[in-house]
C-alpha positions, 0 to 999 in steps of 0.5 A, spaced: 504 288 734 505 290 741 499 291 746 500 299 746 499 300 738 493 296 738 490 300 744 491 306 740 489 304 733 482 302 736 481 308 739 483 312 733 479 308 729 473 310 734 474 317 734 475 318 726 468 314 725 465 318 730 467 325 727 466 323 720 458 321 722 458 328 726 460 332 720 456 327 715 450 329 719 452 336 720 453 337 713 446 333 711 442 337 716 444 344 714 444 343 707 437 340 707 435 346 712 438 351 707 438 349 700 438 356 697 445 357 700 448 351 696 444 353 689 445 347 684 450 343 689 445 342 694 444 335 691 451 333 691 452 336 698 446 332 701 449 325 697 456 327 700 454 328 707 450 321 707 456 317 704 460 320 710 455 318 715 455 311 712 463 310 712 463 313 719 458 308 722 462 303 717 468 305 721 465 304 728 461 297 726 467 293 722 473 291 726 481 291 725 485 285 726 
């Protein structure tokens, strides 16, 4: 693969990781602070937010070849 594509893929991977972390944190925070709005699905939204944070951090830590 050429240098240009590796450069673009590296930054795209980092940007996607940061976006996943931000969405996960926002989802978890808002669900935790306003559980009555989510109703019976508050637990599901909290778990999904934590999973998104974990996936985002994993994307930031792991390096592709």
